[in-house]
N, C-alpha and C positions, 0 to 999 in steps of 0.2 A: 504494500500500500504506500501512499504518499504521506510524508510527514515533514513539518517545518522544524528544522534544527539549526542551531547556532554552531558554526565551526570555528569561529574566531572573531576578533573585533571587526564589527561592521560586515560580517559574512554570515548571512542567514540564507538557507537554501531549502527548496522543496525536494526532499530526498526520497528515494525508494528504500523502504525498510520492510522487515518481515512482519506479517500479521501477528497480533498479540495472541498469546496462548495462556488461558487462565488456569490457575491451580485450583484445588478443591474448594478454597474459600474466597475465590476471586470471581469477577464478572468482567465481561467485555461489553462496553457501551458503544453503539453506533452513533457517532456524533452528528447532530443536526446543525448546530450553530456554535461557534466559539468566537468570542470577542478578542480583539487585540488590545492589550493594555499598555499604558505608558511604561509599566515595569518591563514589558517585553522589549520596548525600545532600549531601555537601559541595559538589559541583558545582551542585546545585539551589539550595542556600542562597546560594552566591556568584553564581549567574546564569551560570555557564560554568566553563571550566577554571580561570581566575584572576579571572573577572569577566565581565560582559556583553560580547558582540561583535556585529558587524553581522549575522551569521547565527545562527540557532538552532543549538545544539550537540546532536548525537545522543548518546544514552546507550546503555550496554550493552557490557561487555567480558568477561563470563564466560559463554561460549556454546559450544554444540555443535549439530551439525545434519548435514545431508546435502547433498553437492555437487549442485547443480541444473544448472549450465552451466559450461563452461570455455572459455577463449579458445583460439584455434588454435595458439598456441605453448606451451600447457601440456601437457606430455607425461606426467607421472606421476600425474595425477588424472583421474577420470572421473565423469560423472553417476552418482549412486547411492552413491558412497563416503561412509561415515559418518566424520565428522571432528570434532576439537576445534580451535577457532580460537585461535591465539596472537594476543593483541591487537596486537602489533607493536612497532616501534622508532621512535625519532625520525626515522630516515631514511625509513622506509616509511609513517609515520603510525600513530598509536595508536588503534585502533578503540575508540570509546566514551570516548576520553580527549582530545578536542579535534580529532579528524580529522573529515572529512565523513561517515564511516560510523559506524554504531552497531548493536549486536546486539539491542536491544529493538525488533525489527521482524521480520516474517515472512521477510525475505531480507536478506542483507548482502553487499556487494561486498568481495572480498578481492583487494587489489592485489598484484602480483608473487606469485601463488599458487604455492607449491611444497610438496610433501610434506616434512615434517620441518623446515620453516622457519616458514611461516605456518599451515600445516594439519598436524594429526597424526591418524593413523588411530585410530579407536575400536576397541578389541578387541571381538570379537563378543559376548562375555558381558557387556559393560557397557552398561546402558541409557543413552540419550542424556542424560536429565536428571541421571544420576549423573556422566556424562562432563563435564557443564558445571561440576562442582565442581573440575575440574583447575586452573583459573586461581587461585581463592582458596587451594586446597591448596598450590600451588606458592609462593604468597606466604608462607604459614605455614611451609613447609619451608625457605625461604630464611632466614626469621627464626631458625629453630632452628639452621641451619648457622652463623649468625653467632656463636652462643654458644660454639662449639668445645668442647663437652662430650662425655663418653662415658658409657655406662650405668654406674650406680653414683654418678654425680654428682647432687646434688639440683638440681631445676629448679622454678621457679615461673612459671606463666603468668598474667599479670595482665590480665584481660579475656577473656571467653569468647563474644564474637561469633564470626562465622564464621571470621575469621582466627585468633583465639585457639584455637578448636576445632580448626582445621587444625594448629596447633602441638601441641596435646595429642595428636591422632591421629598426627602424625609421630613424636613422642617415644615413644608407646606402640609404634609399629611398629619403632622402633629399640632397644627393650628397656629403656626407662626405666620403673621400677615405682613410684617414689615422687614423681610429679609432683603439685604443689599447684596447683590452679586457683582463681581468685578472680573473682567477678562478683556484681553486685547482683541479677541476674535468677535466680529460682529455676529456671526452665526451662533456662536456659543452664548452670547448675551441674549439673543432672541430665544434660544432654547431655555435659558434660565428664567426668562419672563414667562414663557409658556408653561414651565413646570412649577411656577409659584413664587418667584422673586418679585418683590414690589418694585424694585429699581435695579437696573443692570447698567453698570458704569464702564466706560473705557478709561483706564488709568492714564492714558496719554493726553486726554482732553478734559476729563471730569475731575473735580476735586472730591476725592473720597471722604476726607476728614470733615470737610464742610457739610457734605451730604449726610454723613452719620450724625453730626451734631444737630442738623435740622430735623432729621427723621426720628432719631432716638433720644434727643435731648442731650444735656451735658451734666457732668459731675466734676467737682473740684478735687484737686490734689495739690501737693506742694509744687507740682510742675504747672499749675494753672488748670483752666477748664479743658476737659477732654470729653469725647463722646461718651454718653452713658451706655453705649453698646456693651452688652455683657459677654458676648461670644464671638470669636473669630475662628474661622477654619482656614488653615493655610494649605491650599491645594494647588499652588502654582509650581513649586519647586524652585522658584527664583530666590536666590540667597538674600536679596535686599528686602524681601517682604517681611521676614521675621523681625529684622532690625527696625523697619518702619513701623510695625505694629507696636513693638515695645516702646518706641519713642513717642508715638502719637495717641495711643489708646488712653481711655480714662481709667480710673481706679477700679479695682475688684473685677477686672475682666479675666476671661480665660481664653487662651489660645490653644487650639487643637491642631497639631501638626500631622497631616496625613500624607503630604507630599514627601518624596524621597530627597534628602539633602546629603550629598556625599562628602562635603567638606566642612571645615570649621567655620563658624559664623561669629561676627562681633555682636555682643549683646551688652547693652547698658544695664548693668546690674543695679546701679543706683535707682534708675527708673523702675526696674522690676521690683525692688525693695519698697520704694515709697508708694508705688501704685498697688502693691500687694497683688501683682499679676501672677496668674497661674499658667504655666506652659505644660501641656501634656502631649505625649506622643500617642498616635492613634494607629495601631497596627492590626490588620485583619478584621475580625467580625464580632458582632454581638454574641452573647452566650448562646442565644437561640438563633441559629442560622435561618430557621424558618420564618423569622420576623421579616426578612427581605422578601420571601415568597408571598407572605400575607399581604405586604404592601403592593406587590405587583398585581395581585388580584383586586385590591381595593381601588387602585388608581391606574389610569392608562399612561404608561411611561414609554409607549412605543416611539414617541418623538425623539427619544434619546438616540435611537438607531438612525443614522443619516446615510450610511453607505453599507452596501452589501457586495461581497466578492466571492466567487468560487475559490476553492483551495488553490487551484492552479494559478490564480492571479494574485497570490499573496504578495509578490514583489510590487504589484501596482498598489495594493492596499497599504503596504509599508511606505511606499513613496508618498502617498497622500498624507500620511501622518508625519512624515519627516519634513515635507516641503510646505505644508499648509495646515493650520489648525482650524480652518473654517469647516469644522465637522464635529459631530458628536461621537457616539460609539460607532466604530467600524467593525462590522461583523463578517466573519468568514462562514459561509454556508457550505456544508459538506454533504448534505443529504438531498 
């Protein structure tokens, strides 16, 4: 079968590989749809999880499909079941994140396959390509959880790629009505508004901090009046954004960092101290992965998917993400 694998820095290929062979406690899922993640781009640039290895690294961790075969010891799954794949854990291996398996392929091996653990049932009303949004939606949901905010609190989502859009959708679903979204991309700002943001700003031309003060009010600190915004999600990956939030936010705010930052960043710890600012990392998912599936049933998030490509055109999909950010989720359809 075909499979997308990383062979070295900036070297991703659609390879011919052997079909997966499940053991007695495994399953094989026929992949219907798999999203391309910003993390995938990082892996491609690095040449692997943290750099090149002896074997090519398979990609793809945002996927849904249909169970094709199950091992003899798998009791709660059957061929034909429509499922969302949980990428996994350190103990079981993380599909598309350094393990020998990847979802950018027609089939994927699921080790230790169990319903409600590695595999989750897709509700009948949910198309499989929409179900494949569960993983990035869960990442955004976890980032929002780290803010510890309630409806009525002002929130700003900085960066409206798929994870930032997932944050906007989560906040809208929870009753937040004055979310401010920020992105350089016109298309992504449009998507943020469509998914529930009250305002979507272009940081090149719009004054974020003046908008936050106007929409959310102000609070005083020793550094003067700052926005009363209680929560910020950092989903851009741009190093300057964290520094800017620390320097300009009001007191008692929380910054949830969900974007990947590979280097050291300057932080004004006096501002952090005086403002009693909380900075939290947001990695992976809520305790209940099913929360993302429930949200997909409650709200129509199909607008997040702006481009679809067959597996053979993965290089074209990759070029779109590399050359232009005027897109939402780019989905690879393999079924």
